[in-house]
C-alpha positions in Angstrom: 47.1 -0.1 -35.3 49.5 -1.8 -37.7 52.0 -4.5 -36.7 55.2 -2.3 -36.5 53.4 0.2 -34.3 52.0 -2.5 -32.0 55.4 -4.3 -31.8 57.2 -1.1 -30.9 54.5 0.0 -28.4 54.6 -3.3 -26.5 58.4 -3.4 -26.6 58.7 0.2 -25.4 56.2 -0.3 -22.6 58.2 -3.4 -21.4 61.5 -1.5 -21.6 60.1 1.5 -19.7 58.7 -0.6 -16.9 62.0 -2.5 -16.6 64.0 0.8 -16.7 61.9 2.4 -14.0 61.5 -0.6 -11.7 64.9 -2.2 -12.7 64.8 -6.0 -12.4 67.9 -8.0 -11.7 68.5 -8.6 -15.4 68.7 -4.9 -16.2 71.0 -4.2 -13.2 73.3 -7.0 -14.4 73.4 -5.5 -17.9 74.2 -2.0 -16.5 70.9 -0.5 -17.7 70.4 1.7 -14.6 70.5 5.4 -13.8 73.4 4.7 -11.3 75.5 2.9 -13.9 74.7 5.1 -17.0 75.5 8.3 -15.2 78.1 7.0 -12.7 80.8 9.6 -13.8 78.5 12.5 -12.9 76.9 11.0 -9.8 80.2 10.2 -8.2 80.7 7.7 -5.3 77.9 6.9 -2.8 80.5 5.9 -0.3 82.3 9.2 -0.5 79.2 11.5 -0.3 76.0 9.6 0.4 73.7 12.7 0.5 75.3 14.5 -2.5 75.1 11.3 -4.5 71.4 10.7 -3.9 70.6 14.4 -4.5 72.1 14.1 -7.9 70.7 10.6 -8.5 67.1 11.5 -7.7 67.3 14.7 -9.9 68.6 12.8 -12.9 66.1 10.1 -12.3 63.2 12.6 -12.5 64.6 14.0 -15.8 65.2 10.6 -17.5 61.9 9.1 -16.4 59.9 12.2 -17.5 61.6 11.9 -20.9 60.2 8.4 -21.6 56.9 9.6 -23.2 58.9 11.9 -25.5 61.2 9.0 -26.3 58.2 6.9 -27.3 57.1 9.6 -29.7 60.5 9.9 -31.2 60.8 6.1 -31.5 57.5 5.9 -33.2 58.7 8.4 -35.8 61.3 5.7 -36.8 59.1 2.6 -36.2 56.1 4.0 -38.3 57.5 6.6 -40.8 54.3 6.3 -42.8 52.5 8.3 -40.1 54.7 11.3 -40.7 55.0 12.0 -37.0 58.1 14.1 -37.7 55.9 16.7 -39.4 53.8 18.2 -36.7 51.4 20.0 -39.0 50.5 16.6 -40.7 49.9 14.4 -37.6 46.5 13.7 -36.2 45.1 15.7 -33.2 45.7 12.8 -30.8 49.4 12.5 -31.7 49.7 16.3 -31.5 48.2 16.3 -28.0 50.4 13.4 -26.9 53.5 15.3 -28.1 52.4 18.5 -26.4 51.8 16.6 -23.1 55.2 14.9 -23.4 57.0 18.2 -24.0 55.1 19.8 -21.0 56.0 16.8 -18.8 59.7 17.2 -19.8 59.7 21.0 -19.4 58.0 20.7 -15.9 60.6 18.2 -14.7 63.5 20.5 -15.9 61.9 23.4 -14.1 61.5 21.4 -10.9 65.1 20.2 -11.0 66.4 23.8 -11.7 64.4 24.9 -8.7 65.9 22.2 -6.5 69.4 23.1 -7.5 69.2 26.8 -6.5 71.4 27.8 -3.6 73.5 24.6 -3.7 70.5 22.3 -3.8 68.9 24.0 -0.8 65.4 23.3 -2.1 65.8 19.6 -2.9 63.5 17.3 -0.9 66.5 15.5 0.6 67.9 18.8 1.7 64.6 19.7 3.3 64.6 16.4 5.2 68.1 17.3 6.5 66.9 20.8 7.5 64.3 19.2 9.7 67.0 17.5 11.7 69.0 20.7 12.4 69.7 20.7 16.1 72.8 21.0 18.3 75.5 20.2 17.6 74.5 20.7 13.9 74.0 24.3 12.8 73.1 23.7 9.2 71.8 21.0 6.9 75.3 20.6 5.5 76.5 19.7 8.9 73.7 17.1 9.2 74.6 15.7 5.7 78.3 15.4 6.8 77.1 13.3 9.8 75.1 11.0 7.6 78.0 10.7 5.1 80.4 9.8 7.9 78.2 7.1 9.4 77.4 5.6 6.0 81.1 5.0 5.3 81.4 2.8 8.3 81.4 -0.9 7.7 79.3 -1.9 10.6 76.0 -0.4 9.2 73.0 -2.5 8.5 71.9 -2.5 4.8 69.4 -4.6 2.9 66.9 -4.4 0.1 66.9 -3.8 -3.6 68.3 -0.5 -5.0 64.8 1.0 -5.3 63.9 0.2 -1.7 67.0 0.0 0.3 67.0 0.1 4.1 70.1 1.4 5.9 70.6 1.7 9.6 73.7 3.4 11.0 74.7 4.3 14.6 72.4 7.4 14.6 70.2 7.2 11.5 67.4 5.1 9.9 67.4 5.6 6.2 65.1 4.4 3.4 66.4 4.9 -0.2 63.7 4.9 -2.9 63.7 5.8 -6.6 62.8 9.5 -6.1 63.6 10.2 -2.4 65.6 9.3 0.7 63.7 9.1 4.0 65.6 9.8 7.2 65.0 9.6 10.9 67.2 10.0 13.9 67.3 6.9 16.0 67.1 9.0 19.2 63.9 10.7 17.9 62.0 7.7 16.6 60.3 4.5 17.5 59.7 1.5 15.3 56.5 -0.7 15.1 56.2 -4.0 13.3 52.8 -3.5 11.6 52.5 -6.3 9.1 53.8 -9.7 8.1 53.4 -11.4 4.7 54.3 -15.0 3.8 55.8 -15.5 0.3 56.1 -19.1 -0.9 58.5 -18.2 -3.7 61.7 -16.3 -2.9 64.5 -15.6 -5.5 67.2 -16.0 -2.9 66.0 -19.1 -1.2 64.0 -22.3 -1.9 62.1 -22.0 1.4 59.2 -19.5 2.0 60.1 -16.0 3.0 58.4 -13.9 5.5 58.3 -10.1 4.7 58.0 -7.8 7.6 56.7 -4.2 7.4 58.0 -1.8 10.1 56.8 1.7 10.5 59.3 4.3 11.6 57.7 7.2 13.4 59.7 10.3 14.6 58.7 12.5 17.5 60.0 15.4 15.2 56.8 16.7 13.6 58.7 17.9 10.6 59.9 14.3 9.8 57.5 12.2 7.8 56.6 8.7 8.9 57.7 6.0 6.6 57.6 2.2 6.2 60.5 -0.2 5.7 60.4 -3.8 4.6 62.8 -6.6 5.2 62.9 -10.4 5.4 62.3 -11.9 8.8 65.7 -13.6 8.8 67.3 -10.1 8.8 65.2 -8.9 11.8 67.6 -10.0 14.4 70.5 -8.2 12.8 68.4 -5.1 12.4 67.4 -5.3 16.1 71.1 -5.4 17.1 71.9 -2.2 15.2 68.7 -0.3 16.0 68.8 1.5 19.3 65.3 2.9 19.0 62.6 0.9 20.7 60.7 -1.7 18.6 57.1 -2.4 19.3 55.3 -5.4 17.9 51.6 -5.4 16.9 49.7 -8.1 18.7 48.8 -10.0 15.5 52.3 -10.1 14.0 54.3 -13.3 14.5 58.0 -13.1 13.5 59.4 -16.4 12.3 63.0 -17.1 13.4 65.5 -19.2 11.6 66.9 -22.4 13.1 70.2 -20.6 13.8 68.4 -17.7 15.7 66.5 -20.2 17.8 69.7 -22.1 18.5 71.5 -18.9 19.5 68.7 -18.0 22.0 68.9 -21.5 23.6 72.7 -21.4 23.4 72.8 -18.1 25.4 70.4 -19.3 28.0 72.4 -22.5 28.6 75.7 -20.7 28.8 74.4 -18.3 31.4 73.5 -21.3 33.6 77.2 -22.5 33.5 79.8 -21.6 36.0 81.0 -18.0 35.5 84.7 -17.2 34.9 86.4 -14.4 37.0 89.3 -12.7 35.3 92.6 -12.7 37.2 93.6 -9.4 38.7 95.4 -7.2 36.2 94.1 -8.9 33.1 92.2 -6.7 30.7 89.4 -7.8 28.4 90.2 -7.4 24.7 87.7 -6.8 21.9 86.1 -9.9 20.4 88.3 -11.0 17.5 85.2 -12.2 15.6 83.3 -8.9 15.4 85.7 -6.4 16.9 82.6 -4.5 18.2 82.1 -5.7 21.7 84.5 -7.0 24.4 85.3 -10.7 24.6 82.9 -12.3 27.1 83.6 -16.0 27.1 86.3 -18.4 28.4 86.5 -22.2 27.7 87.1 -24.3 30.8 86.8 -28.1 30.8 83.9 -28.5 33.2 82.1 -31.6 31.7 83.1 -35.2 32.0 82.5 -37.4 29.0 81.2 -40.8 29.6 83.0 -43.9 28.2 86.5 -44.5 27.0 86.3 -42.9 23.6 88.9 -40.1 24.0 88.0 -38.6 20.7 84.6 -37.6 22.0 86.0 -36.1 25.2 86.4 -32.4 25.7 89.9 -31.0 25.9 91.5 -28.2 27.9 91.7 -24.8 26.2 94.5 -22.5 27.3 93.3 -19.5 25.3 92.5 -16.2 27.0 89.0 -14.7 26.6 88.9 -13.8 22.9 85.3 -14.2 21.7 81.9 -12.7 22.6 79.0 -15.0 23.3 77.2 -14.2 20.0 80.3 -14.9 17.8 81.1 -18.1 19.7 77.5 -19.2 19.3 77.6 -18.6 15.6 80.8 -20.6 15.4 79.3 -23.4 17.4 76.2 -23.5 15.1 78.3 -23.3 11.9 80.2 -26.5 12.8 77.0 -28.6 13.2 75.2 -31.0 10.8 72.6 -28.7 9.4 70.3 -31.6 8.7 70.3 -32.8 12.4 69.5 -29.7 14.6 68.4 -32.0 17.4 72.1 -32.9 18.0 73.5 -29.4 18.1 73.4 -28.8 21.9 75.0 -32.1 22.7 77.8 -32.0 20.2 81.4 -30.9 20.5 83.3 -28.5 18.3 86.9 -27.3 18.1 88.0 -24.0 19.7 88.1 -21.4 16.9 91.6 -20.4 18.0 93.5 -23.5 19.3 91.2 -26.3 18.0 90.7 -27.9 21.4 87.3 -29.7 21.5 84.7 -28.3 23.8 80.9 -28.6 24.4 78.3 -26.1 25.5 78.9 -27.0 29.2 82.5 -25.8 29.0 81.6 -22.2 28.0 81.9 -19.7 30.8 80.7 -16.1 30.8 83.5 -13.7 31.9 82.8 -11.6 35.0 
């Protein structure tokens, strides 16, 4: 093969791999299906299901056109081969062209079949049809439920565009290049099946632990699928996931320093004196997360030793405004991250009135 042919072939292979698997550089440059066809795809936030039905269909068409694009590009890169004249090309190039055209024609036939009866035959539509049960009477009603929950800001979402994991109040979703896997939380259970340690992580200088979780539904029509996430996101997933999570005996999940502190923080606070609300006072939602009721009250219960008034705790007159998790995260965020051994014994200002308190002053509201 001559130099122009070799150069174009290598460049096209690299381009095709990057276009299919989409590294960060391609996403930053806008060379993705989602960006190039954004006007036709619409908004994912407005219609999650409809967006991915269109996205997966156009992805199949574009990816199947890559072999034909190579042949057309070679016509320009190596004009001496006369690839534009089918009757003059070699048998191998003629066979490649025929296979490319068949591949493209098959993909168009498949997408046209999917689009019949308002995309009733699309694989995503078939997944939704498997979840038709009261109160949903059709797959369109199930799709509307998924769309509504995806628009909420409290969903859990992680992963690259080609392998996203989304957990809403009722659904566990895995978005891949050609498909979207779905499972109702009420019908599934999750098992941690594998753990891998990666020494290099693009988002952190420390090693990253990748967990593999298998989502299995009791609905026989729903396929089992695996989701992957970093171990530091496991605690957040567990809070959003109502389905039971089982852990294989040989999988050890590494926790971050902040997660370990929050566990110790909760255990210590539960040992403190509880606080009983005055009669007639109502508990308001936590102003940190607005998802759960406020469950903590700051009372000056400790007595600092010595005469250094700056180190002594102060009285806080705020009503219960924070849940235990949010207050624990606030407490940890105000610490010296290089000296975790001092976290439990330190004092921080109240997030509302700035009065200093320590962990002994935190009371659980009863």
